[in-house]
N, C-alpha and C positions, 0 to 999 in steps of 0.2 A: 253730409251722407253717411250713412253705415254701411260699410261696404266689407265681405267677408274675407277671410283671408286666401291668398294662393293655396293650393291644393297639390298635391304628388298625381302622376297617372290619372289627369281627370281632363275630360273633354271640354275644349271652350270654342264656344260662339264670338264671331265677331261683333264687338259691342261690350262685351263683358268688361267687366273692372272688376279687378282685385288688387290687395295692398299686399305689402311684403310680409312674414306671418311673423315679424320681430319689427319694432318700433325704428321708422327710420328717420334720420336728420334731415332730411331732403323735404319733407311734406310731400310726397306724391304718392298719388294711385296707378294703375297699372291700366290698360284700357288694352285689350286683346283686337288686333288691327290683323293676324291671320290666324285664322280657326286652324284647330287641331290638339292634339295631345300633351298635356305638361309633362316634360318629365319625371324623371324618379328623386329629383334632390334639387333646390330649390334654387334658382339661378342669382346671377351676380346681378343684382337689380340699379339701371341708372341713376343719375343724380339731377338731371337737367329736363325739365320739359324737351318733349321732342324725341328725346334719344330713343333708343330702340335696343330690346335684348330679345336673341330667340332660344325660345324653353323648348327643348326637343322640336317640335311638329310646329310650334305656337309662335307667336311673333308679339311683345307685348311694349305695350308704347308709354313712355311718362307723361303723368297731365297733373294738372295742379291740383289739390286733393280740396279745396278752401273752394273752386271755379264755379262749382253751381251757386253755391248759396250768396259767392259776391254778385254772381250775373240777376240775382233777383235785384228787383225793383225796391223793395223795403229791407235790403239782409240784414242777419242779427251783428249787434257790436261786436268790431273789434278789439279784443283783449289780449294786452301787451304785459308777458310777465317777463322775471329777470333771474337770474343764477349766477352767483357768486359762486367760483369753484377755486377753492385756496390746496397750494401745492405742497405737502409735504415736506419737501428741503427746504424751499423758500418760507414759508409760513408756518412750518411746524405743526402741521394739522391738513388734513384733506376734508374736511370739513366742506357740505356744502348749502350756503343759505339762499333762501328763495323769497322774493318779494316781487310786490306790483303795487301802481301807486292808486285802483281803486279810481281812476279819472273815470271809465267807461264805462257806460252803462248801469249808473247807479249804484256798484257795488258798495256796500258799506263795512265787508268785512273780510276773512280771509277768502282764499281762494286754492281750490281742489281741481287739480287735471291732471288725466294721466296719474292719480294716485298719488302724488305731490302737494302738499301744502305749501300756498306763496301769501305771506304774511303780508299783510295792507299797512305799508308805510309811506308817505311822501317823498314822491321820486320826480326829477326830469328829467329827461334824455329826447339829448336831440342831436345833430348833425348826424345821424344815419345815413344822408342820404346820396345815392351813387350818381358820380355826372360823368361828362367824357371831355373834364379837361386836364385828364392826364393825370390827376392823383388824386391817392386812397383817399376816404374822409378818414376823421380823426372823431367821435363824436365824444360828446360830452355827457357825462352822469352825478347828476347832484341827490345826494339818498341825505334825509334827514338827520340832525344829529340831535333833535332836541332831548332828548333821553340816555345823549352820553355812547350808543350802543354803538356807533363808527367808531367813536374816541378810544371807545375801550377797545373792540379789534386792531385799531392800527397799531397800541400798546404792545398788545400782544404776540402783532405779528414781527413786530421791530424788536423786541427780544430775541426773536429766532435771527434774524438777520436786519442788523441797524440800517435806518434810516431804507429800509424800504419797502415800506407807505403801502403795502399792499400792490407792489410792483410785478407786474408776472403773472398773477391772478389772471383766470378766466370770467369774460361774461358773457352768458347763455343769454342773448335775447331770444324769446320765445313768443308767437302770436297766433291766436287764435280765434273763435268766436265763441261768443257766450252760449248759444247754444249747444255746444260741445263738451262745455265745462260736467264735471261731474256733478253728479246730484240734477243736472237737466233732464228731462226726458229722453232727448236725441243724442248723449253726451257721447264721445265719439273721440279717444285720445290720439285717433291716429290723423285727426283731419285738421294742417293746423298749414300755416309758413311755412318757407325752409327755414333750420336753425338759420341765425346768426351768433359765429364766435369772434368774439373781442378779449384782446387783454388790455390789462390796466397798466398803461404807459410812464402815468406818473400823478399822482397827486396833486391838481390844479390848487386847490385851498383848502381850510377846514378852521370852523369856526364852533361856536356853540349852539349856533341853527343848522348848520350843513356841511356835506363834505364833500365838493367835486372833483371827479378823477378823469381824465384826460383818455379814451381808450385808440387802440389802434389795430391796425390787423395782425395776420401772424406774419407779412409781408413789410412791416410800416415798424418792425421795433428796432428801439437805438440798438446799435451796437450789433447788428444780424445783419450777415451776406447772403445773397443769392447769384448762382449758387455756394454751395460754402466751404469747396472747395476753390480754392484761387487757380486761375486760367495759366498755367505754366505751359511751354510749347515743349523742350525737350528732357525735361527732368520727370523721371519717376516717381508720384510720390507715395504707393503700394511702397509697406515694407516686405524684403527679400524674403521669401519662400512663403510668405501668409495666404491668407484664402484667398486675397483678393488676387496676390501675385499668379499664386497658383503653381507655379514651377516647385517639382519635386524629383526630377532627373536627375545622374550621377554622371551629368557631361560640369566639369566645374572651367571656372574663368576667372581670371582677376579684374580688377577695377577696369583695367585697359583693354579686356577684351582676350588676353594670351590663353591662350590653352593653359591650365595646371593640373596636380593631381589628384588633391590631396581636399577633402571637403571644410578645412582649415585655411586652407589657402583661397576659398569660392568668395568671391565679391563682385553684387552688382555693381554694374559701373549707371545704372539708372538712365541710359540711354536707349533710343528703341533698337541702334545695333546690338547692343545687349543684349536685348528680349530676342532679336533673329537670331543670335548665336544659344538661343536656350530653347526655342522652338521652331527654329527653321524660318526660313526667309520669306517661304509663301504662306505661313499657317497666320491663323485668325491673332493675334498678339493683345494679350489681356495689359496693356499698356497706360499706367495708372496715370498722363496727363492727358495734353491738346496737342498734340504734333502740326494743326492745320492751323493754329493760332497764330504761327509768325507768316503766315500765309495773306495775312487778311491785313491790309492798309487803308 
Protein backbone atom coordinates (compact mmCIF):
# COMPACT_ATOMS: atom_id res chain seq x y z
CA UNK A 1 0.00 0.00 0.00
CA UNK A 2 1.18 3.51 -0.73
CA UNK A 3 1.71 5.40 2.51
CA UNK A 4 2.34 9.11 2.98
CA UNK A 5 5.56 10.26 4.60
CA UNK A 6 5.70 11.57 8.15
CA UNK A 7 5.13 15.33 8.47
CA UNK A 8 6.23 17.76 11.18
CA UNK A 9 3.83 19.65 13.47
CA UNK A 10 0.82 17.70 12.19
CA UNK A 11 -2.16 16.29 14.10
CA UNK A 12 -2.49 12.51 13.83
CA UNK A 13 -5.29 10.19 14.95
CA UNK A 14 -5.04 6.64 16.29
CA UNK A 15 -4.69 4.26 13.34
CA UNK A 16 -2.97 6.71 10.99
CA UNK A 17 -0.06 5.05 9.19
CA UNK A 18 3.02 6.90 8.01
CA UNK A 19 6.48 6.04 6.72
CA UNK A 20 9.83 7.66 7.41
CA UNK A 21 10.74 10.55 5.11
CA UNK A 22 13.84 8.61 4.02
CA UNK A 23 14.00 4.99 2.90
CA UNK A 24 14.51 2.59 5.81
CA UNK A 25 16.35 -0.75 5.70
CA UNK A 26 13.93 -2.08 8.34
CA UNK A 27 11.01 -2.25 5.88
CA UNK A 28 8.67 -0.81 8.51
CA UNK A 29 5.75 1.60 8.48
CA UNK A 30 4.50 3.25 11.66
CA UNK A 31 0.96 3.27 13.06
CA UNK A 32 -0.18 6.05 15.39
CA UNK A 33 -1.18 4.38 18.68
CA UNK A 34 -1.53 7.57 20.73
CA UNK A 35 -3.18 10.53 19.03
CA UNK A 36 -1.48 13.90 19.16
CA UNK A 37 0.66 16.37 17.23
CA UNK A 38 4.01 15.42 15.74
CA UNK A 39 7.20 17.23 16.69
CA UNK A 40 9.14 19.80 14.71
CA UNK A 41 11.81 17.25 13.76
CA UNK A 42 11.49 13.63 12.68
CA UNK A 43 11.97 11.05 15.46
CA UNK A 44 14.54 8.29 15.42
CA UNK A 45 12.38 5.46 14.09
CA UNK A 46 12.52 1.98 15.70
CA UNK A 47 13.77 -0.96 13.66
CA UNK A 48 11.64 -3.77 15.15
CA UNK A 49 7.97 -4.64 14.70
CA UNK A 50 6.05 -3.60 17.82
CA UNK A 51 8.66 -1.12 19.04
CA UNK A 52 7.40 2.38 19.82
CA UNK A 53 8.75 5.91 19.61
CA UNK A 54 7.38 9.09 21.17
CA UNK A 55 6.99 11.99 18.74
CA UNK A 56 6.05 15.10 20.74
CA UNK A 57 2.54 14.08 21.92
CA UNK A 58 2.15 11.21 19.40
CA UNK A 59 3.28 7.63 19.88
CA UNK A 60 4.14 5.50 16.82
CA UNK A 61 4.42 1.70 16.70
CA UNK A 62 6.40 -0.17 14.04
CA UNK A 63 4.40 -2.45 11.71
CA UNK A 64 5.44 -4.59 8.72
CA UNK A 65 5.01 -2.57 5.53
CA UNK A 66 4.11 -5.64 3.45
CA UNK A 67 1.68 -7.19 5.96
CA UNK A 68 -1.53 -5.96 4.34
CA UNK A 69 -0.67 -7.51 0.96
CA UNK A 70 0.71 -10.76 2.43
CA UNK A 71 -2.46 -11.29 4.47
CA UNK A 72 -4.59 -11.52 1.30
CA UNK A 73 -5.73 -14.88 -0.07
CA UNK A 74 -3.81 -14.29 -3.32
CA UNK A 75 -0.92 -11.93 -2.54
CA UNK A 76 1.40 -10.56 -5.18
CA UNK A 77 4.54 -12.62 -5.91
CA UNK A 78 7.58 -12.07 -3.70
CA UNK A 79 10.53 -10.70 -5.67
CA UNK A 80 14.05 -11.40 -4.42
CA UNK A 81 16.79 -8.92 -5.32
CA UNK A 82 20.52 -8.92 -4.56
CA UNK A 83 23.17 -6.22 -4.32
CA UNK A 84 26.91 -6.95 -4.30
CA UNK A 85 28.70 -4.01 -2.66
CA UNK A 86 32.46 -3.79 -3.05
CA UNK A 87 34.88 -2.23 -0.56
CA UNK A 88 37.37 0.16 -2.14
CA UNK A 89 40.11 -0.83 0.31
CA UNK A 90 39.78 -4.55 -0.30
CA UNK A 91 38.54 -4.61 -3.88
CA UNK A 92 39.85 -1.43 -5.48
CA UNK A 93 36.33 -0.21 -6.17
CA UNK A 94 33.15 0.78 -4.36
CA UNK A 95 30.88 -0.37 -7.20
CA UNK A 96 27.45 -1.81 -6.47
CA UNK A 97 26.33 -4.72 -8.69
CA UNK A 98 22.59 -5.42 -8.69
CA UNK A 99 20.93 -8.59 -9.98
CA UNK A 100 17.91 -10.88 -9.62
CA UNK A 101 17.10 -14.45 -10.58
CA UNK A 102 13.88 -13.73 -12.48
CA UNK A 103 12.39 -16.89 -11.00
CA UNK A 104 9.22 -15.35 -9.55
CA UNK A 105 6.24 -13.88 -11.35
CA UNK A 106 7.66 -14.88 -14.76
CA UNK A 107 9.92 -11.84 -14.90
CA UNK A 108 12.00 -12.24 -18.05
CA UNK A 109 14.00 -9.00 -18.10
CA UNK A 110 15.64 -6.56 -15.76
CA UNK A 111 13.78 -5.21 -12.74
CA UNK A 112 13.68 -1.63 -11.53
CA UNK A 113 12.94 -1.05 -7.85
CA UNK A 114 13.41 2.19 -5.92
CA UNK A 115 15.03 3.67 -9.02
CA UNK A 116 17.74 0.97 -9.19
CA UNK A 117 18.02 -1.53 -12.06
CA UNK A 118 18.60 -5.20 -11.20
CA UNK A 119 20.00 -7.32 -14.01
CA UNK A 120 18.42 -10.72 -14.64
CA UNK A 121 21.02 -13.48 -14.22
CA UNK A 122 20.68 -17.13 -13.12
CA UNK A 123 21.14 -17.25 -9.33
CA UNK A 124 20.56 -19.90 -6.70
CA UNK A 125 20.41 -18.68 -3.08
CA UNK A 126 19.62 -20.83 -0.06
CA UNK A 127 20.36 -21.28 3.63
CA UNK A 128 18.90 -17.97 4.85
CA UNK A 129 16.57 -19.63 7.36
CA UNK A 130 17.00 -18.62 11.00
CA UNK A 131 16.75 -21.48 13.52
CA UNK A 132 16.88 -21.89 17.29
CA UNK A 133 19.87 -24.26 17.24
CA UNK A 134 22.25 -21.58 18.51
CA UNK A 135 24.24 -21.18 15.28
CA UNK A 136 23.96 -18.41 12.75
CA UNK A 137 23.01 -19.31 9.16
CA UNK A 138 25.76 -19.47 6.54
CA UNK A 139 23.84 -19.07 3.26
CA UNK A 140 25.27 -19.99 -0.13
CA UNK A 141 24.90 -17.81 -3.21
CA UNK A 142 25.58 -19.38 -6.61
CA UNK A 143 25.85 -16.99 -9.57
CA UNK A 144 25.99 -17.95 -13.24
CA UNK A 145 29.44 -17.60 -14.84
CA UNK A 146 28.57 -18.68 -18.37
CA UNK A 147 29.68 -15.35 -19.83
CA UNK A 148 32.75 -15.13 -17.57
CA UNK A 149 31.46 -12.05 -15.73
CA UNK A 150 32.16 -13.40 -12.25
CA UNK A 151 35.62 -14.71 -13.19
CA UNK A 152 36.46 -11.27 -14.57
CA UNK A 153 35.24 -9.64 -11.35
CA UNK A 154 37.35 -12.01 -9.26
CA UNK A 155 40.46 -11.27 -11.32
CA UNK A 156 39.93 -7.53 -10.88
CA UNK A 157 39.59 -7.67 -7.07
CA UNK A 158 42.48 -10.13 -6.74
CA UNK A 159 44.69 -7.63 -8.54
CA UNK A 160 44.07 -5.29 -5.59
CA UNK A 161 44.19 -7.87 -2.79
CA UNK A 162 45.81 -11.15 -3.78
CA UNK A 163 43.60 -14.17 -3.13
CA UNK A 164 40.71 -12.03 -1.87
CA UNK A 165 38.06 -13.63 -4.12
CA UNK A 166 35.53 -10.92 -3.08
CA UNK A 167 35.97 -11.78 0.59
CA UNK A 168 34.44 -9.11 2.81
CA UNK A 169 32.12 -7.80 0.08
CA UNK A 170 28.61 -7.04 1.32
CA UNK A 171 25.62 -8.89 -0.08
CA UNK A 172 22.24 -7.25 0.48
CA UNK A 173 19.15 -9.39 0.08
CA UNK A 174 16.12 -7.23 -0.67
CA UNK A 175 12.63 -8.67 -0.93
CA UNK A 176 9.48 -6.92 -2.01
CA UNK A 177 6.27 -7.78 -3.85
CA UNK A 178 5.79 -7.57 -7.62
CA UNK A 179 3.04 -4.96 -7.35
CA UNK A 180 5.46 -2.52 -5.69
CA UNK A 181 8.12 -2.60 -8.43
CA UNK A 182 8.77 0.55 -10.45
CA UNK A 183 6.45 0.71 -13.46
CA UNK A 184 3.54 -0.99 -11.69
CA UNK A 185 0.43 1.07 -10.99
CA UNK A 186 0.93 0.45 -7.26
CA UNK A 187 4.71 1.01 -7.26
CA UNK A 188 6.07 1.84 -3.81
CA UNK A 189 9.83 1.73 -3.02
CA UNK A 190 9.12 1.85 0.72
CA UNK A 191 7.11 -1.37 0.92
CA UNK A 192 9.47 -4.30 1.38
CA UNK A 193 10.71 -6.87 3.85
CA UNK A 194 13.58 -5.83 6.15
CA UNK A 195 16.87 -5.75 4.22
CA UNK A 196 19.28 -8.58 5.03
CA UNK A 197 22.99 -7.78 5.04
CA UNK A 198 25.53 -10.55 4.65
CA UNK A 199 29.24 -10.66 3.89
CA UNK A 200 31.15 -13.02 1.61
CA UNK A 201 33.23 -15.24 3.87
CA UNK A 202 34.85 -17.34 1.14
CA UNK A 203 34.58 -18.51 -2.44
CA UNK A 204 33.35 -22.09 -2.16
CA UNK A 205 33.80 -23.05 -5.82
CA UNK A 206 34.40 -21.62 -9.29
CA UNK A 207 33.83 -23.18 -12.69
CA UNK A 208 32.97 -22.11 -16.22
CA UNK A 209 29.31 -22.52 -15.33
CA UNK A 210 29.01 -20.82 -11.94
CA UNK A 211 30.69 -19.35 -8.88
CA UNK A 212 29.49 -20.21 -5.37
CA UNK A 213 30.10 -17.99 -2.36
CA UNK A 214 29.54 -18.84 1.30
CA UNK A 215 28.06 -15.93 3.22
CA UNK A 216 28.24 -15.04 6.88
CA UNK A 217 26.69 -12.44 9.15
CA UNK A 218 28.85 -9.64 10.47
CA UNK A 219 29.04 -11.48 13.81
CA UNK A 220 30.28 -14.71 12.22
CA UNK A 221 33.30 -13.61 10.16
CA UNK A 222 36.61 -15.45 10.58
CA UNK A 223 39.14 -13.63 12.73
CA UNK A 224 36.58 -11.22 14.21
CA UNK A 225 36.02 -10.96 17.96
CA UNK A 226 33.07 -9.53 19.87
CA UNK A 227 33.74 -7.40 21.80
CA UNK A 228 36.83 -6.32 19.88
CA UNK A 229 38.64 -5.34 23.05
CA UNK A 230 40.02 -8.15 25.17
CA UNK A 231 38.36 -8.47 28.58
CA UNK A 232 41.19 -7.63 31.00
CA UNK A 233 40.48 -7.06 34.68
CA UNK A 234 43.28 -4.91 36.07
CA UNK A 235 45.21 -3.21 33.26
CA UNK A 236 43.73 -0.06 31.68
CA UNK A 237 43.80 -0.26 27.88
CA UNK A 238 43.46 3.48 27.20
CA UNK A 239 46.37 5.63 26.11
CA UNK A 240 47.22 7.95 28.99
CA UNK A 241 45.79 11.47 28.54
CA UNK A 242 43.95 10.41 25.37
CA UNK A 243 40.31 11.30 24.70
CA UNK A 244 39.27 7.93 26.21
CA UNK A 245 41.37 8.51 29.32
CA UNK A 246 40.23 12.15 29.51
CA UNK A 247 42.73 13.14 32.22
CA UNK A 248 44.08 16.67 31.70
CA UNK A 249 45.05 17.57 35.26
CA UNK A 250 48.35 18.86 36.65
CA UNK A 251 48.71 16.34 39.46
CA UNK A 252 51.63 14.13 38.43
CA UNK A 253 52.45 10.58 39.59
CA UNK A 254 54.97 7.95 38.54
CA UNK A 255 54.15 4.38 37.52
CA UNK A 256 54.07 3.27 41.17
CA UNK A 257 51.69 6.03 42.24
CA UNK A 258 54.30 8.25 43.90
CA UNK A 259 53.77 12.00 43.48
CA UNK A 260 56.27 13.71 41.16
CA UNK A 261 56.78 17.35 40.24
CA UNK A 262 56.99 17.46 36.42
CA UNK A 263 54.94 16.30 33.46
CA UNK A 264 58.00 14.52 32.07
CA UNK A 265 57.95 12.18 35.09
CA UNK A 266 54.18 11.64 34.89
CA UNK A 267 53.46 7.99 33.97
CA UNK A 268 50.17 6.18 34.52
CA UNK A 269 50.41 2.83 36.28
CA UNK A 270 47.36 1.53 34.35
CA UNK A 271 45.66 0.41 37.58
CA UNK A 272 42.38 1.41 39.20
CA UNK A 273 44.44 3.00 41.99
CA UNK A 274 46.22 5.12 39.34
CA UNK A 275 42.82 6.38 38.18
CA UNK A 276 41.73 7.20 41.72
CA UNK A 277 44.86 9.28 42.34
CA UNK A 278 44.05 11.49 39.36
CA UNK A 279 40.25 11.65 39.43
CA UNK A 280 39.48 11.09 43.12
CA UNK A 281 38.64 7.99 45.11
CA UNK A 282 34.87 8.59 44.94
CA UNK A 283 34.64 9.94 41.38
CA UNK A 284 33.37 8.10 38.32
CA UNK A 285 36.50 6.61 36.75
CA UNK A 286 37.12 6.28 32.98
CA UNK A 287 39.07 3.06 33.63
CA UNK A 288 39.63 1.32 30.30
CA UNK A 289 39.20 -2.31 31.36
CA UNK A 290 36.83 -4.55 33.31
CA UNK A 291 37.65 -4.68 37.05
CA UNK A 292 34.68 -6.94 37.75
CA UNK A 293 35.87 -9.63 35.35
CA UNK A 294 38.21 -11.15 37.91
CA UNK A 295 35.37 -11.57 40.40
CA UNK A 296 33.44 -14.03 38.22
CA UNK A 297 34.25 -17.73 38.54
